[in-house]
C-alpha positions in Angstrom: 82.8 -74.9 15.1 81.0 -72.0 13.4 77.6 -73.7 13.9 78.2 -74.0 17.6 79.8 -70.6 18.1 76.8 -68.7 16.7 74.3 -69.7 19.5 77.0 -69.4 22.1 77.9 -65.8 20.9 74.2 -64.9 20.9 73.9 -66.2 24.5 76.9 -64.1 25.6 75.5 -61.0 23.9 72.1 -61.4 25.4 73.5 -62.0 28.9 75.6 -58.8 28.5 72.5 -56.9 27.4 70.7 -58.1 30.6 73.2 -56.2 32.6 72.1 -52.9 31.0 69.1 -50.9 32.2 66.2 -52.2 30.2 62.5 -51.7 30.1 60.4 -54.7 31.1 59.5 -55.4 27.5 63.2 -55.2 26.4 64.2 -57.5 29.3 61.5 -60.1 28.4 62.5 -60.0 24.7 66.2 -60.5 25.6 65.4 -63.4 27.9 63.3 -64.9 25.1 66.3 -64.6 22.7 68.6 -66.1 25.3 66.2 -69.0 25.8 66.1 -69.7 22.0 69.9 -69.5 21.8 70.2 -72.0 24.6 67.7 -74.4 23.0 69.5 -74.1 19.7 72.8 -74.9 21.3 71.4 -77.9 23.1 69.7 -79.2 19.9 72.9 -78.7 17.9 75.0 -80.4 20.6 72.6 -83.4 20.5 72.8 -83.5 16.7 76.6 -83.4 16.7 76.8 -86.2 19.2 74.3 -88.3 17.2 76.2 -87.6 14.0 79.5 -88.7 15.6 77.8 -91.9 16.8 76.4 -92.5 13.3 79.7 -92.1 11.5 80.6 -95.1 9.3 82.9 -97.4 11.4 81.7 -96.0 14.8 78.9 -98.6 15.1 79.5 -102.3 15.1 76.9 -104.9 14.1 76.8 -105.9 17.7 75.4 -102.5 18.7 72.2 -103.4 16.7 69.2 -105.0 18.4 65.6 -105.8 17.6 63.6 -102.6 17.3 59.8 -102.4 16.9 59.4 -99.6 14.2 55.7 -99.3 14.9 56.2 -98.6 18.6 59.2 -96.3 17.9 57.1 -94.3 15.4 54.1 -94.0 17.7 56.2 -93.0 20.8 58.5 -90.6 18.9 55.5 -89.0 17.1 53.7 -88.4 20.3 56.6 -86.3 21.6 56.2 -84.0 18.6 52.4 -83.4 19.1 52.8 -80.2 21.2 55.0 -78.5 18.5 52.8 -79.7 15.7 49.7 -78.3 17.4 51.5 -75.0 18.1 52.4 -74.8 14.4 48.9 -75.7 13.2 50.1 -79.0 11.8 48.1 -82.2 12.0 50.4 -85.0 13.0 49.1 -88.5 12.2 50.4 -92.1 12.5 49.5 -94.8 10.1 50.7 -98.4 10.6 49.9 -101.8 11.9 49.0 -102.3 15.6 51.3 -105.3 15.7 55.1 -105.0 16.0 57.2 -104.3 12.9 60.6 -105.6 13.9 63.9 -104.6 12.4 67.5 -104.9 13.5 69.0 -101.4 14.3 70.2 -99.0 16.9 67.1 -97.7 18.7 68.6 -94.3 19.8 69.9 -93.5 16.3 66.6 -94.6 14.7 64.7 -92.4 17.1 67.0 -89.4 16.4 66.7 -89.9 12.6 62.9 -90.1 12.9 62.8 -87.0 15.2 64.8 -85.1 12.6 62.4 -86.0 9.8 59.4 -85.1 11.9 61.0 -81.8 13.0 61.8 -80.9 9.4 58.3 -81.8 8.2 56.6 -79.7 11.0 58.9 -76.7 10.4 59.0 -76.7 6.6 55.9 -78.6 5.5 53.6 -75.6 5.5 51.2 -74.0 7.9 48.5 -75.2 8.3 49.8 -78.5 7.3 49.7 -82.3 7.7 52.5 -84.7 8.6 52.0 -88.4 8.4 54.4 -90.9 10.0 53.8 -94.2 8.2 55.1 -97.6 9.1 54.6 -100.6 6.8 55.6 -104.3 7.3 55.2 -105.5 3.7 56.8 -106.1 1.4 59.7 -105.2 3.7 59.6 -103.1 6.9 59.6 -99.4 6.2 59.3 -96.1 7.9 58.3 -92.8 6.1 57.5 -89.2 7.1 55.3 -87.4 4.6 54.2 -83.8 4.7 52.0 -81.4 2.8 54.8 -79.0 2.0 56.4 -78.1 -1.3 59.2 -80.7 -0.9 62.9 -80.4 -1.6 63.7 -78.6 -4.9 65.1 -80.9 -7.6 68.2 -78.8 -7.9 69.1 -79.3 -4.3 69.4 -83.1 -5.0 71.9 -84.8 -2.9 73.1 -81.5 -1.3 70.4 -81.8 1.3 72.1 -84.8 2.8 75.4 -82.9 3.2 76.3 -81.7 6.7 75.3 -78.1 7.4 73.5 -77.6 4.0 70.3 -75.6 4.6 69.3 -74.3 1.2 67.0 -71.4 1.3 64.4 -72.8 3.7 65.1 -70.2 6.4 64.4 -71.3 10.0 66.9 -71.8 12.8 68.2 -75.3 12.0 71.8 -76.2 11.6 71.5 -78.3 8.5 72.4 -81.6 10.2 69.0 -83.2 10.3 69.0 -85.1 7.0 72.7 -85.9 7.1 72.0 -87.7 10.4 
């Protein structure tokens, strides 16, 4: 509840501020803060819904279907190119041109991959490099590698707990790796 209340409160405060007499610059700044708060609330809502769908017991084996990891990685990676370019991060794909099939939930796999790419772009350093790698042997695999410092050893399994953010800064909710 706290994670969702924060961007909603920021939206309310910025909307109230827009009712005050402001200079053009103050108005533009307030609208920018409002837009960021809305985007944060949308992203958090999407992550909370994804987390609920990914809970143990919420998915049956029947919900799984054949998924081409290579196509999923290429398509998902392409959607992150604008942010990567904006952040001076080189985003690359490495993998076979043929399908790499697994059984899974396409939407949840896409969300998990998006979270990994998002984290790699945001926390992997600037300028930086993010590599989305798909392999088919010895078993199908998907990895996201970046040029950043990595997760500190002392953070260990904590990074997979919901809402854990460590000291990375940024505007995330701490749900990405738990999803």
